[in-house]
PyMOL Python script that loads the backbone (N, CA, C, O; Angstrom):
from pymol import cmd

cmd.read_pdbstr("""\
ATOM      1  N   MET A   1      89.789  22.408 182.984  1.00  0.00           N
ATOM      2  CA  MET A   1      89.588  23.309 181.864  1.00  0.00           C
ATOM      3  C   MET A   1      90.933  23.862 181.361  1.00  0.00           C
ATOM      4  O   MET A   1      91.166  23.964 180.156  1.00  0.00           O
ATOM      5  N   ARG A   2      91.796  24.209 182.298  1.00  0.00           N
ATOM      6  CA  ARG A   2      93.101  24.757 181.928  1.00  0.00           C
ATOM      7  C   ARG A   2      93.956  23.712 181.220  1.00  0.00           C
ATOM      8  O   ARG A   2      94.688  24.044 180.287  1.00  0.00           O
ATOM      9  N   LYS A   3      93.874  22.454 181.651  1.00  0.00           N
ATOM     10  CA  LYS A   3      94.643  21.385 181.012  1.00  0.00           C
ATOM     11  C   LYS A   3      94.168  21.165 179.580  1.00  0.00           C
ATOM     12  O   LYS A   3      94.984  20.941 178.686  1.00  0.00           O
ATOM     13  N   LYS A   4      92.850  21.226 179.353  1.00  0.00           N
ATOM     14  CA  LYS A   4      92.336  21.058 177.988  1.00  0.00           C
ATOM     15  C   LYS A   4      92.814  22.179 177.084  1.00  0.00           C
ATOM     16  O   LYS A   4      93.151  21.952 175.922  1.00  0.00           O
ATOM     17  N   LEU A   5      92.840  23.400 177.627  1.00  0.00           N
ATOM     18  CA  LEU A   5      93.303  24.528 176.834  1.00  0.00           C
ATOM     19  C   LEU A   5      94.782  24.385 176.473  1.00  0.00           C
ATOM     20  O   LEU A   5      95.174  24.650 175.336  1.00  0.00           O
ATOM     21  N   THR A   6      95.596  23.970 177.432  1.00  0.00           N
ATOM     22  CA  THR A   6      97.018  23.779 177.127  1.00  0.00           C
ATOM     23  C   THR A   6      97.229  22.592 176.188  1.00  0.00           C
ATOM     24  O   THR A   6      98.137  22.611 175.358  1.00  0.00           O
ATOM     25  N   ASP A   7      96.394  21.561 176.316  1.00  0.00           N
ATOM     26  CA  ASP A   7      96.489  20.435 175.377  1.00  0.00           C
ATOM     27  C   ASP A   7      96.182  20.888 173.956  1.00  0.00           C
ATOM     28  O   ASP A   7      96.833  20.448 173.008  1.00  0.00           O
ATOM     29  N   ILE A   8      95.200  21.760 173.806  1.00  0.00           N
ATOM     30  CA  ILE A   8      94.854  22.261 172.476  1.00  0.00           C
ATOM     31  C   ILE A   8      95.961  23.159 171.942  1.00  0.00           C
ATOM     32  O   ILE A   8      96.344  23.048 170.778  1.00  0.00           O
ATOM     33  N   LEU A   9      96.473  24.041 172.781  1.00  0.00           N
ATOM     34  CA  LEU A   9      97.513  24.973 172.336  1.00  0.00           C
ATOM     35  C   LEU A   9      98.801  24.272 171.929  1.00  0.00           C
ATOM     36  O   LEU A   9      99.510  24.753 171.045  1.00  0.00           O
ATOM     37  N   TYR A  10      99.115  23.149 172.555  1.00  0.00           N
ATOM     38  CA  TYR A  10     100.346  22.428 172.235  1.00  0.00           C
ATOM     39  C   TYR A  10     100.113  21.221 171.327  1.00  0.00           C
ATOM     40  O   TYR A  10     101.022  20.415 171.127  1.00  0.00           O
ATOM     41  N   SER A  11      98.915  21.092 170.782  1.00  0.00           N
ATOM     42  CA  SER A  11      98.660  19.985 169.863  1.00  0.00           C
ATOM     43  C   SER A  11      99.331  20.264 168.520  1.00  0.00           C
ATOM     44  O   SER A  11      99.595  21.415 168.173  1.00  0.00           O
ATOM     45  N   PHE A  12      99.600  19.205 167.775  1.00  0.00           N
ATOM     46  CA  PHE A  12     100.312  19.339 166.501  1.00  0.00           C
ATOM     47  C   PHE A  12      99.538  20.178 165.476  1.00  0.00           C
ATOM     48  O   PHE A  12     100.140  21.044 164.841  1.00  0.00           O
ATOM     49  N   PRO A  13      98.229  19.958 165.288  1.00  0.00           N
ATOM     50  CA  PRO A  13      97.534  20.776 164.285  1.00  0.00           C
ATOM     51  C   PRO A  13      97.538  22.267 164.630  1.00  0.00           C
ATOM     52  O   PRO A  13      97.680  23.106 163.741  1.00  0.00           O
ATOM     53  N   PHE A  14      97.386  22.596 165.894  1.00  0.00           N
ATOM     54  CA  PHE A  14      97.398  24.007 166.282  1.00  0.00           C
ATOM     55  C   PHE A  14      98.788  24.606 166.092  1.00  0.00           C
ATOM     56  O   PHE A  14      98.913  25.740 165.631  1.00  0.00           O
ATOM     57  N   GLN A  15      99.819  23.868 166.435  1.00  0.00           N
ATOM     58  CA  GLN A  15     101.188  24.344 166.241  1.00  0.00           C
ATOM     59  C   GLN A  15     101.495  24.514 164.751  1.00  0.00           C
ATOM     60  O   GLN A  15     102.179  25.460 164.361  1.00  0.00           O
ATOM     61  N   LEU A  16     100.990  23.597 163.919  1.00  0.00           N
ATOM     62  CA  LEU A  16     101.185  23.711 162.476  1.00  0.00           C
ATOM     63  C   LEU A  16     100.480  24.942 161.924  1.00  0.00           C
ATOM     64  O   LEU A  16     101.019  25.635 161.062  1.00  0.00           O
ATOM     65  N   LEU A  17      99.272  25.216 162.420  1.00  0.00           N
ATOM     66  CA  LEU A  17      98.535  26.404 161.984  1.00  0.00           C
ATOM     67  C   LEU A  17      99.279  27.676 162.370  1.00  0.00           C
ATOM     68  O   LEU A  17      99.377  28.600 161.563  1.00  0.00           O
ATOM     69  N   THR A  18      99.800  27.737 163.581  1.00  0.00           N
ATOM     70  CA  THR A  18     100.548  28.932 163.986  1.00  0.00           C
ATOM     71  C   THR A  18     101.839  29.077 163.184  1.00  0.00           C
ATOM     72  O   THR A  18     102.266  30.195 162.896  1.00  0.00           O
ATOM     73  N   LEU A  19     102.459  27.960 162.822  1.00  0.00           N
ATOM     74  CA  LEU A  19     103.642  28.014 161.967  1.00  0.00           C
ATOM     75  C   LEU A  19     103.299  28.623 160.616  1.00  0.00           C
ATOM     76  O   LEU A  19     104.059  29.431 160.081  1.00  0.00           O
ATOM     77  N   HIS A  20     102.157  28.236 160.067  1.00  0.00           N
ATOM     78  CA  HIS A  20     101.726  28.777 158.778  1.00  0.00           C
ATOM     79  C   HIS A  20     101.357  30.245 158.886  1.00  0.00           C
ATOM     80  O   HIS A  20     101.672  31.030 157.992  1.00  0.00           O
ATOM     81  N   LEU A  21     100.702  30.619 159.952  1.00  0.00           N
ATOM     82  CA  LEU A  21     100.308  32.016 160.102  1.00  0.00           C
ATOM     83  C   LEU A  21     101.525  32.923 160.253  1.00  0.00           C
ATOM     84  O   LEU A  21     101.473  34.096 159.884  1.00  0.00           O
ATOM     85  N   ARG A  22     102.596  32.398 160.781  1.00  0.00           N
ATOM     86  CA  ARG A  22     103.813  33.201 160.917  1.00  0.00           C
ATOM     87  C   ARG A  22     104.550  33.357 159.594  1.00  0.00           C
ATOM     88  O   ARG A  22     105.083  34.430 159.315  1.00  0.00           O
ATOM     89  N   GLY A  23     104.593  32.312 158.775  1.00  0.00           N
ATOM     90  CA  GLY A  23     105.470  32.385 157.615  1.00  0.00           C
ATOM     91  C   GLY A  23     104.851  32.135 156.265  1.00  0.00           C
ATOM     92  O   GLY A  23     105.427  32.547 155.258  1.00  0.00           O
ATOM     93  N   ASN A  24     103.717  31.487 156.188  1.00  0.00           N
ATOM     94  CA  ASN A  24     103.185  31.073 154.888  1.00  0.00           C
ATOM     95  C   ASN A  24     101.734  31.520 154.706  1.00  0.00           C
ATOM     96  O   ASN A  24     100.829  30.695 154.585  1.00  0.00           O
ATOM     97  N   LEU A  25     101.533  32.814 154.690  1.00  0.00           N
ATOM     98  CA  LEU A  25     100.164  33.320 154.539  1.00  0.00           C
ATOM     99  C   LEU A  25      99.590  33.003 153.164  1.00  0.00           C
ATOM    100  O   LEU A  25      98.373  32.884 153.018  1.00  0.00           O
ATOM    101  N   LEU A  26     100.431  32.868 152.170  1.00  0.00           N
ATOM    102  CA  LEU A  26      99.947  32.540 150.830  1.00  0.00           C
ATOM    103  C   LEU A  26      99.323  31.141 150.806  1.00  0.00           C
ATOM    104  O   LEU A  26      98.310  30.925 150.141  1.00  0.00           O
ATOM    105  N   LEU A  27      99.922  30.198 151.524  1.00  0.00           N
ATOM    106  CA  LEU A  27      99.364  28.846 151.575  1.00  0.00           C
ATOM    107  C   LEU A  27      98.026  28.831 152.309  1.00  0.00           C
ATOM    108  O   LEU A  27      97.109  28.114 151.908  1.00  0.00           O
ATOM    109  N   ILE A  28      97.907  29.611 153.376  1.00  0.00           N
ATOM    110  CA  ILE A  28      96.625  29.709 154.078  1.00  0.00           C
ATOM    111  C   ILE A  28      95.594  30.377 153.177  1.00  0.00           C
ATOM    112  O   ILE A  28      94.407  30.052 153.225  1.00  0.00           O
ATOM    113  N   GLY A  29      96.063  31.316 152.353  1.00  0.00           N
ATOM    114  CA  GLY A  29      95.160  32.003 151.431  1.00  0.00           C
ATOM    115  C   GLY A  29      94.504  31.056 150.433  1.00  0.00           C
ATOM    116  O   GLY A  29      93.358  31.277 150.041  1.00  0.00           O
ATOM    117  N   VAL A  30      95.203  30.013 150.018  1.00  0.00           N
ATOM    118  CA  VAL A  30      94.622  29.023 149.103  1.00  0.00           C
ATOM    119  C   VAL A  30      93.434  28.336 149.766  1.00  0.00           C
ATOM    120  O   VAL A  30      92.397  28.145 149.131  1.00  0.00           O
ATOM    121  N   TRP A  31      93.578  27.960 151.047  1.00  0.00           N
ATOM    122  CA  TRP A  31      92.490  27.296 151.754  1.00  0.00           C
ATOM    123  C   TRP A  31      91.333  28.247 152.011  1.00  0.00           C
ATOM    124  O   TRP A  31      90.172  27.843 151.943  1.00  0.00           O
ATOM    125  N   VAL A  32      91.636  29.505 152.305  1.00  0.00           N
ATOM    126  CA  VAL A  32      90.580  30.498 152.515  1.00  0.00           C
ATOM    127  C   VAL A  32      89.811  30.716 151.216  1.00  0.00           C
ATOM    128  O   VAL A  32      88.583  30.802 151.231  1.00  0.00           O
ATOM    129  N   LEU A  33      90.515  30.804 150.104  1.00  0.00           N
ATOM    130  CA  LEU A  33      89.863  30.969 148.808  1.00  0.00           C
ATOM    131  C   LEU A  33      88.979  29.767 148.476  1.00  0.00           C
ATOM    132  O   LEU A  33      87.863  29.937 147.984  1.00  0.00           O
ATOM    133  N   LEU A  34      89.465  28.569 148.739  1.00  0.00           N
ATOM    134  CA  LEU A  34      88.668  27.375 148.500  1.00  0.00           C
ATOM    135  C   LEU A  34      87.414  27.367 149.377  1.00  0.00           C
ATOM    136  O   LEU A  34      86.327  27.031 148.907  1.00  0.00           O
ATOM    137  N   ALA A  35      87.568  27.735 150.646  1.00  0.00           N
ATOM    138  CA  ALA A  35      86.418  27.784 151.553  1.00  0.00           C
ATOM    139  C   ALA A  35      85.410  28.835 151.099  1.00  0.00           C
ATOM    140  O   ALA A  35      84.202  28.606 151.168  1.00  0.00           O
ATOM    141  N   LEU A  36      85.894  29.977 150.639  1.00  0.00           N
ATOM    142  CA  LEU A  36      84.980  31.013 150.147  1.00  0.00           C
ATOM    143  C   LEU A  36      84.230  30.549 148.898  1.00  0.00           C
ATOM    144  O   LEU A  36      83.066  30.901 148.708  1.00  0.00           O
ATOM    145  N   MET A  37      84.886  29.768 148.055  1.00  0.00           N
ATOM    146  CA  MET A  37      84.208  29.239 146.867  1.00  0.00           C
ATOM    147  C   MET A  37      83.124  28.239 147.252  1.00  0.00           C
ATOM    148  O   MET A  37      82.037  28.251 146.673  1.00  0.00           O
ATOM    149  N   VAL A  38      83.407  27.378 148.219  1.00  0.00           N
ATOM    150  CA  VAL A  38      82.434  26.362 148.626  1.00  0.00           C
ATOM    151  C   VAL A  38      81.230  27.016 149.297  1.00  0.00           C
ATOM    152  O   VAL A  38      80.095  26.592 149.077  1.00  0.00           O
ATOM    153  N   VAL A  39      81.462  28.035 150.105  1.00  0.00           N
ATOM    154  CA  VAL A  39      80.373  28.711 150.810  1.00  0.00           C
ATOM    155  C   VAL A  39      79.562  29.580 149.854  1.00  0.00           C
ATOM    156  O   VAL A  39      78.372  29.800 150.078  1.00  0.00           O
ATOM    157  N   GLY A  40      80.189  30.073 148.800  1.00  0.00           N
ATOM    158  CA  GLY A  40      79.479  30.885 147.825  1.00  0.00           C
ATOM    159  C   GLY A  40      79.783  32.361 147.929  1.00  0.00           C
ATOM    160  O   GLY A  40      79.125  33.167 147.269  1.00  0.00           O
ATOM    161  N   LYS A  41      80.757  32.743 148.734  1.00  0.00           N
ATOM    162  CA  LYS A  41      81.121  34.157 148.885  1.00  0.00           C
ATOM    163  C   LYS A  41      82.060  34.629 147.786  1.00  0.00           C
ATOM    164  O   LYS A  41      82.126  35.827 147.510  1.00  0.00           O
ATOM    165  N   PHE A  42      82.776  33.729 147.163  1.00  0.00           N
ATOM    166  CA  PHE A  42      83.668  34.059 146.053  1.00  0.00           C
ATOM    167  C   PHE A  42      83.181  33.313 144.822  1.00  0.00           C
ATOM    168  O   PHE A  42      83.086  32.086 144.829  1.00  0.00           O
ATOM    169  N   GLY A  43      82.875  34.049 143.776  1.00  0.00           N
ATOM    170  CA  GLY A  43      82.404  33.432 142.546  1.00  0.00           C
ATOM    171  C   GLY A  43      80.971  32.941 142.617  1.00  0.00           C
ATOM    172  O   GLY A  43      80.567  32.084 141.831  1.00  0.00           O
ATOM    173  N   GLY A  44      80.199  33.478 143.555  1.00  0.00           N
ATOM    174  CA  GLY A  44      78.810  33.056 143.693  1.00  0.00           C
ATOM    175  C   GLY A  44      77.965  33.385 142.472  1.00  0.00           C
ATOM    176  O   GLY A  44      77.041  32.648 142.127  1.00  0.00           O
ATOM    177  N   GLY A  45      78.288  34.499 141.820  1.00  0.00           N
ATOM    178  CA  GLY A  45      77.556  34.890 140.625  1.00  0.00           C
ATOM    179  C   GLY A  45      77.811  33.974 139.442  1.00  0.00           C
ATOM    180  O   GLY A  45      76.999  33.905 138.519  1.00  0.00           O
ATOM    181  N   PHE A  46      78.919  33.278 139.465  1.00  0.00           N
ATOM    182  CA  PHE A  46      79.257  32.352 138.382  1.00  0.00           C
ATOM    183  C   PHE A  46      78.842  30.920 138.674  1.00  0.00           C
ATOM    184  O   PHE A  46      78.951  30.055 137.805  1.00  0.00           O
ATOM    185  N   GLY A  47      78.368  30.659 139.888  1.00  0.00           N
ATOM    186  CA  GLY A  47      77.926  29.321 140.247  1.00  0.00           C
ATOM    187  C   GLY A  47      79.035  28.381 140.671  1.00  0.00           C
ATOM    188  O   GLY A  47      78.896  27.165 140.538  1.00  0.00           O
ATOM    189  N   LEU A  48      80.139  28.922 141.182  1.00  0.00           N
ATOM    190  CA  LEU A  48      81.240  28.058 141.614  1.00  0.00           C
ATOM    191  C   LEU A  48      80.821  27.127 142.740  1.00  0.00           C
ATOM    192  O   LEU A  48      81.328  26.010 142.847  1.00  0.00           O
ATOM    193  N   ARG A  49      79.898  27.579 143.579  1.00  0.00           N
ATOM    194  CA  ARG A  49      79.445  26.750 144.697  1.00  0.00           C
ATOM    195  C   ARG A  49      78.831  25.441 144.208  1.00  0.00           C
ATOM    196  O   ARG A  49      79.015  24.388 144.819  1.00  0.00           O
ATOM    197  N   TYR A  50      78.113  25.524 143.118  1.00  0.00           N
ATOM    198  CA  TYR A  50      77.416  24.332 142.621  1.00  0.00           C
ATOM    199  C   TYR A  50      78.354  23.331 141.959  1.00  0.00           C
ATOM    200  O   TYR A  50      77.990  22.170 141.771  1.00  0.00           O
ATOM    201  N   LEU A  51      79.552  23.769 141.607  1.00  0.00           N
ATOM    202  CA  LEU A  51      80.529  22.821 141.078  1.00  0.00           C
ATOM    203  C   LEU A  51      81.002  21.847 142.149  1.00  0.00           C
ATOM    204  O   LEU A  51      81.438  20.739 141.835  1.00  0.00           O
ATOM    205  N   PHE A  52      80.916  22.259 143.422  1.00  0.00           N
ATOM    206  CA  PHE A  52      81.293  21.367 144.513  1.00  0.00           C
ATOM    207  C   PHE A  52      80.113  20.537 144.989  1.00  0.00           C
ATOM    208  O   PHE A  52      80.299  19.410 145.448  1.00  0.00           O
ATOM    209  N   LEU A  53      78.890  21.081 144.887  1.00  0.00           N
ATOM    210  CA  LEU A  53      77.711  20.359 145.364  1.00  0.00           C
ATOM    211  C   LEU A  53      77.263  19.281 144.390  1.00  0.00           C
ATOM    212  O   LEU A  53      76.940  18.166 144.799  1.00  0.00           O
ATOM    213  N   SER A  54      77.243  19.606 143.120  1.00  0.00           N
ATOM    214  CA  SER A  54      76.839  18.614 142.111  1.00  0.00           C
ATOM    215  C   SER A  54      77.683  18.803 140.855  1.00  0.00           C
ATOM    216  O   SER A  54      77.233  19.426 139.893  1.00  0.00           O
ATOM    217  N   PRO A  55      78.899  18.270 140.856  1.00  0.00           N
ATOM    218  CA  PRO A  55      79.778  18.443 139.695  1.00  0.00           C
ATOM    219  C   PRO A  55      79.279  17.637 138.504  1.00  0.00           C
ATOM    220  O   PRO A  55      78.712  16.555 138.660  1.00  0.00           O
ATOM    221  N   GLU A  56      79.497  18.176 137.329  1.00  0.00           N
ATOM    222  CA  GLU A  56      79.089  17.497 136.100  1.00  0.00           C
ATOM    223  C   GLU A  56      80.313  17.054 135.327  1.00  0.00           C
ATOM    224  O   GLU A  56      81.310  17.771 135.246  1.00  0.00           O
ATOM    225  N   TYR A  57      80.224  15.876 134.767  1.00  0.00           N
ATOM    226  CA  TYR A  57      81.253  15.376 133.868  1.00  0.00           C
ATOM    227  C   TYR A  57      80.540  14.761 132.687  1.00  0.00           C
ATOM    228  O   TYR A  57      79.750  13.833 132.862  1.00  0.00           O
ATOM    229  N   VAL A  58      80.793  15.247 131.505  1.00  0.00           N
ATOM    230  CA  VAL A  58      80.153  14.827 130.262  1.00  0.00           C
ATOM    231  C   VAL A  58      78.638  14.973 130.384  1.00  0.00           C
ATOM    232  O   VAL A  58      77.881  14.115 129.929  1.00  0.00           O
ATOM    233  N   GLY A  59      78.208  16.072 131.004  1.00  0.00           N
ATOM    234  CA  GLY A  59      76.801  16.394 131.052  1.00  0.00           C
ATOM    235  C   GLY A  59      75.976  15.673 132.094  1.00  0.00           C
ATOM    236  O   GLY A  59      74.759  15.856 132.127  1.00  0.00           O
ATOM    237  N   GLU A  60      76.577  14.864 132.946  1.00  0.00           N
ATOM    238  CA  GLU A  60      75.793  14.170 133.967  1.00  0.00           C
ATOM    239  C   GLU A  60      76.534  14.154 135.301  1.00  0.00           C
ATOM    240  O   GLU A  60      77.763  14.174 135.357  1.00  0.00           O
ATOM    241  N   VAL A  61      75.745  14.119 136.365  1.00  0.00           N
ATOM    242  CA  VAL A  61      76.292  14.042 137.711  1.00  0.00           C
ATOM    243  C   VAL A  61      76.333  12.577 138.095  1.00  0.00           C
ATOM    244  O   VAL A  61      75.300  11.908 138.114  1.00  0.00           O
ATOM    245  N   GLY A  62      77.505  12.082 138.396  1.00  0.00           N
ATOM    246  CA  GLY A  62      77.640  10.669 138.725  1.00  0.00           C
ATOM    247  C   GLY A  62      78.935  10.389 139.456  1.00  0.00           C
ATOM    248  O   GLY A  62      79.574  11.285 140.008  1.00  0.00           O
ATOM    249  N   PHE A  63      79.301   9.129 139.444  1.00  0.00           N
ATOM    250  CA  PHE A  63      80.498   8.693 140.158  1.00  0.00           C
ATOM    251  C   PHE A  63      81.751   9.371 139.633  1.00  0.00           C
ATOM    252  O   PHE A  63      82.581   9.828 140.418  1.00  0.00           O
ATOM    253  N   MET A  64      81.898   9.441 138.319  1.00  0.00           N
ATOM    254  CA  MET A  64      83.123   9.987 137.740  1.00  0.00           C
ATOM    255  C   MET A  64      83.286  11.472 138.060  1.00  0.00           C
ATOM    256  O   MET A  64      84.403  11.938 138.280  1.00  0.00           O
ATOM    257  N   SER A  65      82.195  12.207 138.086  1.00  0.00           N
ATOM    258  CA  SER A  65      82.317  13.634 138.393  1.00  0.00           C
ATOM    259  C   SER A  65      82.785  13.837 139.834  1.00  0.00           C
ATOM    260  O   SER A  65      83.659  14.665 140.090  1.00  0.00           O
ATOM    261  N   PHE A  66      82.212  13.091 140.768  1.00  0.00           N
ATOM    262  CA  PHE A  66      82.667  13.191 142.155  1.00  0.00           C
ATOM    263  C   PHE A  66      84.071  12.617 142.324  1.00  0.00           C
ATOM    264  O   PHE A  66      84.833  13.080 143.172  1.00  0.00           O
ATOM    265  N   PHE A  67      84.411  11.619 141.527  1.00  0.00           N
ATOM    266  CA  PHE A  67      85.753  11.047 141.570  1.00  0.00           C
ATOM    267  C   PHE A  67      86.792  12.087 141.184  1.00  0.00           C
ATOM    268  O   PHE A  67      87.823  12.206 141.846  1.00  0.00           O
ATOM    269  N   TYR A  68      86.532  12.841 140.119  1.00  0.00           N
ATOM    270  CA  TYR A  68      87.483  13.861 139.686  1.00  0.00           C
ATOM    271  C   TYR A  68      87.586  15.013 140.680  1.00  0.00           C
ATOM    272  O   TYR A  68      88.670  15.562 140.873  1.00  0.00           O
ATOM    273  N   VAL A  69      86.489  15.382 141.306  1.00  0.00           N
ATOM    274  CA  VAL A  69      86.549  16.411 142.345  1.00  0.00           C
ATOM    275  C   VAL A  69      87.378  15.898 143.523  1.00  0.00           C
ATOM    276  O   VAL A  69      88.178  16.645 144.087  1.00  0.00           O
ATOM    277  N   GLY A  70      87.196  14.638 143.897  1.00  0.00           N
ATOM    278  CA  GLY A  70      87.974  14.044 144.983  1.00  0.00           C
ATOM    279  C   GLY A  70      89.449  13.942 144.658  1.00  0.00           C
ATOM    280  O   GLY A  70      90.297  14.196 145.515  1.00  0.00           O
ATOM    281  N   VAL A  71      89.762  13.572 143.425  1.00  0.00           N
ATOM    282  CA  VAL A  71      91.166  13.493 143.012  1.00  0.00           C
ATOM    283  C   VAL A  71      91.794  14.888 143.020  1.00  0.00           C
ATOM    284  O   VAL A  71      92.942  15.050 143.434  1.00  0.00           O
ATOM    285  N   GLY A  72      91.053  15.880 142.570  1.00  0.00           N
ATOM    286  CA  GLY A  72      91.557  17.250 142.589  1.00  0.00           C
ATOM    287  C   GLY A  72      91.791  17.752 144.007  1.00  0.00           C
ATOM    288  O   GLY A  72      92.806  18.390 144.286  1.00  0.00           O
ATOM    289  N   PHE A  73      90.851  17.465 144.902  1.00  0.00           N
ATOM    290  CA  PHE A  73      91.014  17.874 146.299  1.00  0.00           C
ATOM    291  C   PHE A  73      92.161  17.114 146.956  1.00  0.00           C
ATOM    292  O   PHE A  73      92.926  17.694 147.726  1.00  0.00           O
ATOM    293  N   GLY A  74      92.285  15.829 146.661  1.00  0.00           N
ATOM    294  CA  GLY A  74      93.396  15.046 147.188  1.00  0.00           C
ATOM    295  C   GLY A  74      94.733  15.561 146.686  1.00  0.00           C
ATOM    296  O   GLY A  74      95.704  15.599 147.441  1.00  0.00           O
ATOM    297  N   GLY A  75      94.795  15.958 145.420  1.00  0.00           N
ATOM    298  CA  GLY A  75      96.020  16.547 144.879  1.00  0.00           C
ATOM    299  C   GLY A  75      96.361  17.862 145.561  1.00  0.00           C
ATOM    300  O   GLY A  75      97.532  18.145 145.811  1.00  0.00           O
ATOM    301  N   LEU A  76      95.341  18.672 145.865  1.00  0.00           N
ATOM    302  CA  LEU A  76      95.573  19.923 146.577  1.00  0.00           C
ATOM    303  C   LEU A  76      96.119  19.668 147.972  1.00  0.00           C
ATOM    304  O   LEU A  76      97.050  20.344 148.409  1.00  0.00           O
ATOM    305  N   VAL A  77      95.545  18.695 148.674  1.00  0.00           N
ATOM    306  CA  VAL A  77      96.008  18.375 150.029  1.00  0.00           C
ATOM    307  C   VAL A  77      97.441  17.848 149.999  1.00  0.00           C
ATOM    308  O   VAL A  77      98.268  18.253 150.817  1.00  0.00           O
ATOM    309  N   MET A  78      97.736  16.960 149.076  1.00  0.00           N
ATOM    310  CA  MET A  78      99.099  16.418 148.985  1.00  0.00           C
ATOM    311  C   MET A  78     100.106  17.508 148.620  1.00  0.00           C
ATOM    312  O   MET A  78     101.195  17.568 149.191  1.00  0.00           O
ATOM    313  N   ASN A  79      99.744  18.360 147.678  1.00  0.00           N
ATOM    314  CA  ASN A  79     100.624  19.443 147.276  1.00  0.00           C
ATOM    315  C   ASN A  79     100.855  20.407 148.434  1.00  0.00           C
ATOM    316  O   ASN A  79     101.977  20.872 148.634  1.00  0.00           O
ATOM    317  N   TRP A  80      99.822  20.710 149.188  1.00  0.00           N
ATOM    318  CA  TRP A  80      99.938  21.614 150.337  1.00  0.00           C
ATOM    319  C   TRP A  80     100.844  21.012 151.405  1.00  0.00           C
ATOM    320  O   TRP A  80     101.693  21.703 151.968  1.00  0.00           O
ATOM    321  N   ASN A  81     100.660  19.727 151.682  1.00  0.00           N
ATOM    322  CA  ASN A  81     101.493  19.084 152.695  1.00  0.00           C
ATOM    323  C   ASN A  81     102.953  19.006 152.263  1.00  0.00           C
ATOM    324  O   ASN A  81     103.843  19.266 153.073  1.00  0.00           O
ATOM    325  N   LEU A  82     103.217  18.659 151.016  1.00  0.00           N
ATOM    326  CA  LEU A  82     104.597  18.593 150.537  1.00  0.00           C
ATOM    327  C   LEU A  82     105.257  19.971 150.523  1.00  0.00           C
ATOM    328  O   LEU A  82     106.421  20.109 150.899  1.00  0.00           O
ATOM    329  N   THR A  83     104.519  20.975 150.094  1.00  0.00           N
ATOM    330  CA  THR A  83     105.053  22.334 150.094  1.00  0.00           C
ATOM    331  C   THR A  83     105.359  22.800 151.504  1.00  0.00           C
ATOM    332  O   THR A  83     106.396  23.416 151.750  1.00  0.00           O
ATOM    333  N   THR A  84     104.461  22.508 152.423  1.00  0.00           N
ATOM    334  CA  THR A  84     104.673  22.879 153.816  1.00  0.00           C
ATOM    335  C   THR A  84     105.899  22.180 154.378  1.00  0.00           C
ATOM    336  O   THR A  84     106.710  22.801 155.065  1.00  0.00           O
ATOM    337  N   TYR A  85     106.034  20.918 154.096  1.00  0.00           N
ATOM    338  CA  TYR A  85     107.175  20.155 154.594  1.00  0.00           C
ATOM    339  C   TYR A  85     108.486  20.715 154.051  1.00  0.00           C
ATOM    340  O   TYR A  85     109.448  20.901 154.797  1.00  0.00           O
ATOM    341  N   LEU A  86     108.515  20.981 152.751  1.00  0.00           N
ATOM    342  CA  LEU A  86     109.739  21.487 152.140  1.00  0.00           C
ATOM    343  C   LEU A  86     110.082  22.879 152.650  1.00  0.00           C
ATOM    344  O   LEU A  86     111.249  23.167 152.914  1.00  0.00           O
ATOM    345  N   LEU A  87     109.093  23.739 152.791  1.00  0.00           N
ATOM    346  CA  LEU A  87     109.372  25.085 153.285  1.00  0.00           C
ATOM    347  C   LEU A  87     109.794  25.051 154.756  1.00  0.00           C
ATOM    348  O   LEU A  87     110.688  25.795 155.160  1.00  0.00           O
ATOM    349  N   SER A  88     109.166  24.207 155.546  1.00  0.00           N
ATOM    350  CA  SER A  88     109.503  24.140 156.963  1.00  0.00           C
ATOM    351  C   SER A  88     110.871  23.486 157.183  1.00  0.00           C
ATOM    352  O   SER A  88     111.586  23.857 158.113  1.00  0.00           O
ATOM    353  N   SER A  89     111.235  22.539 156.356  1.00  0.00           N
ATOM    354  CA  SER A  89     112.525  21.877 156.538  1.00  0.00           C
ATOM    355  C   SER A  89     113.671  22.784 156.123  1.00  0.00           C
ATOM    356  O   SER A  89     114.762  22.694 156.686  1.00  0.00           O
ATOM    357  N   THR A  90     113.443  23.653 155.153  1.00  0.00           N
ATOM    358  CA  THR A  90     114.508  24.576 154.758  1.00  0.00           C
ATOM    359  C   THR A  90     114.674  25.694 155.769  1.00  0.00           C
ATOM    360  O   THR A  90     115.752  26.281 155.854  1.00  0.00           O
ATOM    361  N   LEU A  91     113.638  26.006 156.539  1.00  0.00           N
ATOM    362  CA  LEU A  91     113.745  27.026 157.567  1.00  0.00           C
ATOM    363  C   LEU A  91     114.605  26.555 158.733  1.00  0.00           C
ATOM    364  O   LEU A  91     115.207  27.368 159.435  1.00  0.00           O
ATOM    365  N   ALA A  92     114.660  25.254 158.936  1.00  0.00           N
ATOM    366  CA  ALA A  92     115.387  24.708 160.082  1.00  0.00           C
ATOM    367  C   ALA A  92     116.905  24.703 159.847  1.00  0.00           C
ATOM    368  O   ALA A  92     117.678  24.592 160.798  1.00  0.00           O
ATOM    369  N   ILE A  93     117.323  24.820 158.606  1.00  0.00           N
ATOM    370  CA  ILE A  93     118.762  24.758 158.301  1.00  0.00           C
ATOM    371  C   ILE A  93     119.467  26.033 158.712  1.00  0.00           C
ATOM    372  O   ILE A  93     120.678  26.155 158.530  1.00  0.00           O
TER     373      ILE A  93
END
""", "prot")
cmd.dss("prot")
cmd.show_as("cartoon", "prot")
cmd.util.cbc("prot")
cmd.orient("prot")
């Protein structure tokens, strides 16, 4: 049990999360805001949750609407990773 706990504590994703919690709370805030929108706690009165469940493009739910949501999410992930890399590499200098 102790070995599993130390494996988790020294794993790369956990170390990356602790790095962000120490220096980049704004970047974590973007993910928290996105999670709150998907769950329906932020913007629930406006129906933001349903934009993720059944997105519409040109009045219909189909491949293109989910494609654009996927491209947007992929762009967010890439932007977050590049920003993290650039901020972390400048801290090491």
